N, C-alpha and C positions, 0 to 999 in steps of 0.2 A: 504493500500500500504506500510505502514511502518512496518507491522508485518513480522516476520521471521518464516517460517513454517517448522516444524520438524515433519515428518511422521513416524509412526510405523504401518506397514501393516501386517496383519495376523490373523488367527483364535485366539480367546481368549482362551488360554489354559495355564495352570500353568507354563509349561516349556518354554513358549515363553518370559518370563521375563518382562512382562509389568510393574510389580511393580518396578523393577530396573530402567526401563526407566522413570517412573514417579519420582522416587527419583532423577535421573539425571536431569530431567527437573526442579525440585525444585532448584537445584544448578545453572542451566543455567540462570534462570530468575533473579537471584540476580545481574548478570552483563548484562543481555539481557532482560529487562522487556517487550520488544515488541515481545518476543518469544511466539509462539502458537504451541501446540502439537496436532496432530491428532492421535487417536488410531482408526485405520480402521480395522474393522472385528467384528465378533460377536461370542459369546459363543454358542456352539451347545446345544442340549437339555440335555446333560449329567448333572446330578445334581451337580457334582463337579465343572464343568465349570460355571454353573450358580452362584454358591457360589463365585467362583473366580471373576466373573464379579462384583458382589456386593462388594467384598473386594477391588477391584480396584477403584470403585466409592467412597468407604469410604476413601481410601488412598488419593484420589484427594481432598476430603474435609479436611482431617487431615493435608495435606501439603499446604492448602490454594491455590490450583491450579485451582479452579473453573473458573476463568477468563482466564486461559491459556490452558486448556485441553478440547478437544471435542472428545467424543465417537461418531463416525459416524455410527456404525453398519455396516451391509453388504453394500458394494458399488460395482457396476458393472463397474464403470469408473476409475479403478485403474491407467491406463496410464495417465489420466488427473490429478489425484491426485499426482502421481509421478512427472509429468512435472511442477506442481506448487510448489513443495516442495523445500525448500532451502537445506535440509539435509534429507536423509532417514536413519532411524536407525533400525537395526536388533538386538534385545536385548535378544535372547534366553539364558536361564540359563543352558541349557543342549546342548550337541552337536547336531547341525542341520545336518540331512543327506545330504542335498544339499543346499537349500536356494534360491528357485526360486524368492522370493521377492527381494533378493539382486541383482540378475541378472536383474530383471525388473527395479529396481532403477537405476542401471548402464546403462541399455539400454536407459533410459530417459535422460541420461547425468547428473545425479545427483550424488553428492558425497555421499558415504555410510559409515556409522559407523556401524561396526558389531562385534559381540563377536567372539573371535578367538578360535573356536572349531569345530570339525567335517568337513563337506564339505565346510564350509566357507573358510577354509585355501586353498582350491583348486580354489577359485574364486577371492579372493582379495589379492593383493600384498600390504602389509602395506606401507603407505606413498606414494604409487605410484598411484594406482587406487581406493583407499579407505583407511579407517583407521580401524585398529583392536584394540580391547580392551579385557581384560580378562573377561570371564563371571562373572556376579554378582558384578562387580566393578563399582559402580555408580559414584564414583569420576572421574575415568579415562574416563568413558563414557561421563560425563558432560564436561570434559576437551576437549575431541575430538570434541564434538558438538560445543563448544565455539570456538575452533580453526578454524573450518570451517565458522562459522558465522562471526567471527572477521576478517577473511582473505578471502574476496570474490574472489580475483584473484586466490588464491590457490585452493579454492573450485571449481571454474570454470575449471581450468586446470585438477584437479583430476576427475571431472565429464566427461570432454572430453576424458581423458585417459580411464576411465571406459567404456564409450560408445564404444570406439574403441576396447577395449579388448573383449567386448561382441560380437561385429560384427565379430571379428576374431575367437573367440573360441566357441560361443554358438548360431551361426546362424542355421537356418533350413538346409542350405547347409552343414554345418559342421556336424550336427547331422545325416543327411542322409548318408553322406560319412562314418562316424564312424560305423553306423549300417551295411552298405554295407560291410565294411571290416570284421566285425564279421561274417556275413553270408558267405563271401568268405572263411574265415578260417575254419568255421564249415563244409562247403560243399566241401572243397578241398579234392581230393583223397589221 
């Protein structure tokens, strides 16, 4: 009950930035020794991704994070994991085309720390409904995570704003209406 849970959800692929996330967690636990990190997802059968997974496990050992990091593998209960997380982190080192995991974290009412590149910039308004950090910047990622862990009221408000933003912008109703508008423009005489 005293642990603070930080989740990073997504396929284990080199550009997802898990190594940067782990380095940030190593910084976070210096002031938050009760922090636990979940890396949720698995590497596909691609040999490079398998090597990447092994490198991540080695990094956990090198950073002395074995008591703080759990590799969960594939999980079908992502909404439950999101709901129990104190912070959701999106650590991509390259621009993410959209960032569905970010929207899922926001929909769960969780504050999200995400790298500021690609489609992420269309989802999160920094300091309003999430926190943005530069890609590959472990110190600023750690600072953002600590900010949310040390300020639970701010984290709660940010999570509520995030959830409201998702309801307004990314609901099924909004998606259907947007697709309908596209069809109407295409089919208009």
